[in-house]
C-alpha positions in Angstrom: -15.7 -5.6 2.1 -14.6 -3.8 5.3 -12.9 -0.5 5.2 -9.8 -1.7 7.1 -9.4 -4.7 4.8 -9.5 -2.4 1.8 -7.0 -0.1 3.3 -4.7 -3.0 4.0 -5.1 -4.2 0.5 -4.2 -0.8 -0.9 -1.2 -0.5 1.4 0.1 -3.9 0.3 -0.4 -2.9 -3.4 1.6 0.3 -2.8 4.4 -1.4 -0.9 4.8 -4.1 -3.6 4.8 -1.4 -6.3 7.4 0.6 -4.4 9.7 -2.4 -4.1 9.5 -3.1 -7.8 10.0 0.5 -9.2 10.4 2.9 -6.2 7.2 4.7 -7.2 5.5 6.4 -4.2 2.8 8.3 -6.1 -0.5 6.5 -6.9 -3.4 8.1 -8.8 -6.9 7.3 -7.8 -7.4 5.3 -11.1 -4.9 2.7 -10.0 -6.9 1.9 -6.9 -10.2 2.0 -8.8 -8.8 -0.5 -11.3 -8.1 -2.9 -8.4 -11.7 -2.8 -7.2 -13.8 -1.4 -10.1 -17.1 -2.4 -8.4 -16.5 -0.3 -5.3 -17.9 3.2 -4.8 -15.4 6.0 -5.3 -16.2 7.4 -1.9 -15.5 4.0 -0.2 -12.1 3.8 -2.0 -11.3 7.4 -1.0 -12.2 6.6 2.6 -9.9 3.6 2.7 -7.1 5.9 1.4 -7.9 8.6 4.0 -7.6 5.9 6.7 -4.1 5.2 5.6 -3.4 9.0 5.8 -4.9 9.1 9.3 -2.6 6.2 10.3 0.4 8.1 9.0 1.2 5.5 6.3 0.4 7.7 3.3 -0.3 11.3 2.2 -3.4 12.0 0.3 -4.1 15.0 -2.0 -7.8 15.3 -2.6 -10.3 17.4 -4.5 -14.1 17.2 -4.3 -13.8 14.7 -1.5 -11.9 12.3 -3.8 -8.4 11.0 -3.1 -6.8 12.0 -6.4 -3.2 11.2 -5.5 -1.9 9.0 -2.7 1.7 9.2 -1.7 3.2 6.2 0.1 5.2 7.2 3.2 8.5 5.5 3.6 7.6 4.6 7.2 5.0 2.3 5.7 7.5 0.6 3.5 9.8 0.0 6.5 7.0 -1.3 8.6 5.9 -3.7 5.9 9.4 -4.9 5.2 10.0 -5.6 8.9 6.8 -7.6 9.4 6.2 -9.5 6.2 6.7 -13.2 5.7 8.3 -12.4 2.4 11.2 -10.8 4.1 11.5 -13.6 6.6 11.4 -16.1 3.7 14.0 -14.2 1.8 16.3 -14.1 4.8 15.8 -17.9 5.3 16.6 -18.6 1.6 19.7 -16.4 1.8 20.8 -18.4 4.9 20.3 -21.7 3.1 22.4 -20.4 0.1 25.2 -19.6 2.5 25.2 -23.2 3.8 25.7 -24.6 0.2 
């Protein structure tokens, strides 16, 4: 798996989680449970990439991303560019026609 693909997967997971329960804090174990076969360093590097891109904050210790905090800018960006939002808007428009 490529690092950027893993980062995108983690971002998608965090945004979906945020939309369900407004939680912005994610411990390392949550990411590890998504990809148990991946190396801890690789998972941390994917999270650090999100930090570098300004989409999340990462608190680390011993070169491991222990807590990742989703930035609300990432949520806004995801909401503006997802098909889910476009589909929801379309469904809402259809309801208004009925």
